[in-house]
C-alpha positions in Angstrom: -0.1 0.1 -0.2 2.9 2.5 0.9 4.8 1.5 -2.3 1.5 2.4 -4.4 1.1 5.8 -2.7 4.9 6.4 -3.1 4.5 5.6 -6.9 1.3 7.9 -7.3 3.1 10.7 -5.4 6.2 10.4 -7.7 4.0 10.3 -10.8 2.0 13.5 -9.6 5.4 15.3 -8.9 6.5 14.4 -12.4 3.3 15.7 -14.1 3.8 18.8 -11.9 7.2 19.3 -13.5 5.7 18.5 -16.9 3.4 21.5 -16.4 6.3 23.9 -16.3 7.2 23.5 -20.0 3.5 23.9 -21.1 3.2 27.1 -18.9 6.6 28.3 -20.0 5.4 27.8 -23.8 2.5 30.0 -23.2 4.6 32.6 -21.3 7.0 32.5 -24.1 4.3 33.2 -26.7 2.9 36.0 -24.5 6.4 37.6 -24.5 6.7 37.2 -28.3 3.6 38.9 -28.7 5.3 42.1 -27.9 7.7 41.5 -30.7 6.0 40.0 -33.6 2.8 37.7 -33.1 1.0 40.2 -31.0 -1.9 37.8 -30.8 -2.7 37.5 -27.1 -5.8 35.1 -27.4 -3.5 32.5 -28.9 -1.2 31.9 -25.9 -3.9 31.8 -23.2 -5.1 28.1 -23.8 -1.4 27.0 -23.0 -1.2 29.2 -20.0 -4.6 27.9 -18.6 -3.7 24.3 -19.4 -0.4 24.4 -17.8 -1.9 26.0 -14.6 -4.5 23.4 -14.5 -2.1 20.5 -14.8 0.1 22.0 -12.1 -3.0 22.5 -9.6 -4.3 19.0 -10.3 -0.9 17.6 -9.7 -0.7 19.2 -6.3 -4.0 17.7 -5.5 -2.9 14.2 -6.6 0.5 14.7 -4.5 -1.9 15.7 -1.4 -4.0 12.7 -2.1 -1.1 10.2 -2.3 0.7 11.6 0.9 -2.5 11.5 3.1 -3.9 8.5 1.5 -7.3 10.6 0.3 -9.1 8.3 -2.0 -11.4 11.3 -3.1 -8.6 13.6 -4.0 -7.0 10.8 -6.1 -10.2 10.1 -7.8 -10.7 13.7 -8.7 -6.9 13.9 -9.9 -7.4 11.0 -12.3 -10.8 12.2 -13.4 -9.6 15.8 -14.2 -6.3 14.8 -15.5 -8.3 12.7 -18.1 -10.0 15.8 -19.5 -6.7 17.8 -19.5 -5.1 15.1 -21.8 -8.1 15.2 -24.0 -7.8 18.9 -24.1 -4.1 18.8 -24.8 -4.8 16.3 -27.7 -7.4 18.8 -29.1 -5.1 21.8 -28.7 -2.2 20.1 -30.5 -4.7 19.0 -33.3 -6.0 22.5 -33.6 -2.6 24.1 -33.6 -1.4 22.0 -36.6 -4.7 22.5 -38.4 -4.7 26.2 -38.2 -0.9 26.5 -39.1 -1.0 23.8 -41.9 -0.5 26.0 -44.8 1.6 29.0 -45.7 5.2 29.7 -46.0 7.6 32.6 -47.5 8.3 32.7 -51.3 12.1 32.5 -52.1 13.6 35.5 -54.3 16.3 35.4 -56.8 19.4 37.3 -55.4 17.8 37.7 -51.9 18.5 36.0 -48.6 15.0 37.0 -47.3 11.7 35.9 -48.6 8.5 37.6 -49.5 5.2 36.8 -47.9 1.8 36.5 -49.4 -1.6 36.5 -47.7 -3.0 34.1 -50.4 -0.6 31.5 -49.5 -2.5 31.0 -46.0 -6.2 29.9 -45.5 -8.2 28.6 -42.8 -9.5 29.9 -39.2 -6.1 31.6 -38.2 -5.7 33.5 -41.6 -9.2 34.7 -41.4 -8.8 36.0 -38.0 -5.7 37.9 -38.8 -7.0 39.4 -42.0 -10.1 40.6 -40.3 -10.0 44.4 -40.1 -11.1 44.5 -36.5 -8.3 42.3 -35.3 -5.7 43.5 -37.6 -5.9 47.2 -36.4 -4.8 45.8 -33.0 -2.2 43.6 -34.4 -0.7 46.3 -36.7 -0.7 48.7 -33.7 1.1 46.2 -31.6 3.9 45.3 -34.4 4.2 49.1 -34.7 4.7 49.8 -31.1 7.3 46.9 -30.8 9.5 49.0 -33.1 10.5 45.8 -35.0 11.3 47.9 -38.2 13.3 50.5 -36.3 15.7 47.7 -34.9 16.4 46.7 -38.6 18.8 49.6 -38.6 22.3 47.9 -39.5 24.6 51.0 -40.1 28.0 51.0 -38.8 29.6 54.2 -37.3 26.9 56.1 -38.9 27.5 54.7 -42.2 24.2 52.9 -43.6 24.5 49.6 -45.2 24.4 49.3 -49.0 21.6 47.8 -51.1 23.7 44.5 -51.7 24.2 44.1 -48.0 20.6 44.3 -47.3 19.7 42.0 -49.9 21.9 39.4 -48.2 20.3 39.8 -44.7 18.1 37.1 -43.3 14.9 39.1 -42.3 12.4 37.8 -40.1 8.9 37.2 -41.6 7.6 40.3 -39.9 10.5 42.5 -40.9 10.3 41.2 -44.4 6.3 41.7 -44.8 5.9 45.0 -42.7 9.0 46.9 -42.9 9.8 46.9 -46.7 7.6 46.9 -49.9 7.2 43.6 -51.7 10.1 43.0 -54.0 7.8 42.5 -57.1 6.9 46.3 -56.8 10.1 47.4 -58.1 11.0 49.9 -55.4 14.6 51.1 -55.2 16.4 50.7 -51.8 17.7 53.9 -49.9 17.8 52.4 -46.6 16.2 49.7 -44.6 12.8 51.4 -44.3 13.0 54.2 -47.0 12.3 53.0 -50.7 11.6 55.1 -53.8 9.5 54.1 -56.8 12.6 54.9 -59.2 11.4 54.4 -62.6 7.9 53.6 -61.7 6.1 50.7 -60.3 6.3 47.4 -62.0 4.0 45.1 -59.8 0.3 44.5 -59.7 0.4 43.6 -56.2 -2.2 46.0 -54.3 0.5 46.3 -51.6 2.6 48.2 -53.9 0.5 51.2 -53.6 0.0 50.8 -49.9 3.7 51.3 -49.1 4.6 54.5 -47.3 7.6 55.8 -46.2 6.2 57.4 -43.3 7.7 55.4 -40.3 4.4 55.1 -38.7 2.9 53.7 -41.9 5.5 51.8 -43.8 3.6 48.5 -45.0 1.5 47.9 -41.8 -1.8 47.9 -43.9 -0.3 45.5 -46.6 -1.3 42.0 -46.8 2.3 41.0 -46.9 2.5 42.2 -43.3 -0.5 40.0 -42.4 1.3 37.0 -44.1 4.5 38.0 -42.3 2.7 37.9 -38.9 1.0 34.7 -39.8 4.4 33.2 -40.9 5.8 34.1 -37.4 2.8 32.5 -35.6 3.1 29.4 -37.6 6.9 29.0 -36.5 6.1 29.6 -33.1 3.3 27.4 -32.7 5.1 24.3 -34.4 8.0 24.9 -31.7 5.5 25.0 -28.9 3.6 21.9 -30.5 6.6 19.6 -30.4 7.0 20.5 -26.6 3.4 19.6 -26.1 3.5 16.4 -28.0 6.4 15.0 -25.9 4.6 16.2 -22.8 1.4 14.5 -23.9 2.9 11.2 -24.4 4.6 11.3 -20.9 1.3 12.3 -19.4 -0.5 9.5 -21.0 2.1 6.8 -19.8 2.0 8.3 -16.5 -1.8 8.4 -16.4 -2.0 4.7 -17.2 0.5 3.9 -14.5 -1.3 6.1 -11.9 -4.6 4.4 -12.8 -3.0 0.9 -12.0 -1.7 2.2 -8.8 -4.9 3.7 -7.8 -6.8 0.5 -8.5 -4.1 -1.4 -6.4 -4.8 1.0 -3.5 -8.5 0.2 -3.8 -7.9 -3.4 -4.0 -5.8 -3.3 -0.8 -8.3 -1.1 0.9 -11.0 -3.5 0.2 -9.1 -6.5 1.3 -7.9 -5.0 4.7 -11.2 -5.5 6.6 -11.4 -9.1 5.2 -7.9 -9.9 6.3 -8.4 -8.4 9.8 -11.6 -10.3 10.2 -9.8 -13.6 9.3 -6.9 -12.9 11.8 -9.3 -12.1 14.6 -11.4 -15.4 13.9 -8.1 -17.5 13.9 -7.1 -16.5 17.3 -8.6 -18.5 20.3 -11.1 -16.7 22.5 -9.9 -18.2 25.7 -7.2 -20.7 27.0 -8.4 -24.2 27.6 -6.7 -27.0 29.4 
């Protein structure tokens, strides 16, 4: 009985530790929201799930230490739904980030991003004007474009140097015009039309050298944000898959240990009764 309780306590402590990377993944996405993703509603499911696993694991530890069957039953019951929710979240994360990637360019180290390459719930959400105004404001306030300045001792980098830079998806989509528009490079965030625009992309007319405007209204900027979200969610999903596999294994072991505890609890009265019956009631000569 004691060994089973120790096993359940150890498993609960382990699941408590496993809740840390899930909670950390949500906090990491939240911190990145100030830099690029700017979609706060996306990281909250991870944070809530991490906190839930942490609280339920503490209840399981208490149930194991104090041999509280009710707490252990609640732990296993709630953990089942947490595992189901984690499976649903992983499937959802992969489904909404299934399509979309940057397009490689000739003589460019960075990629261009197009909104039509993305589809589904997440793309529709980002493209919605009511959401995009908040996201664009967040990207603008993060000064991600201002941080592109790569001048050395006050000398700005040349166009060839800029073309060989590996820009993030947000920098490429929001801080410069699409390459097909034919703009001429002056510096990282200032471009001129040169001999006139050659592209038919609607983003070409949306570009503005005003540092508060740039391409924040462009579809390329929305696509760049989507690419950033996709990359972040895929990284977090890998961690979640590993945690899910471990949780399922521990849950199965925990159920077996819990049944063993119940069996021992049910056998104890019967065993005590047999011992009492076997003892002589009096001493006979």
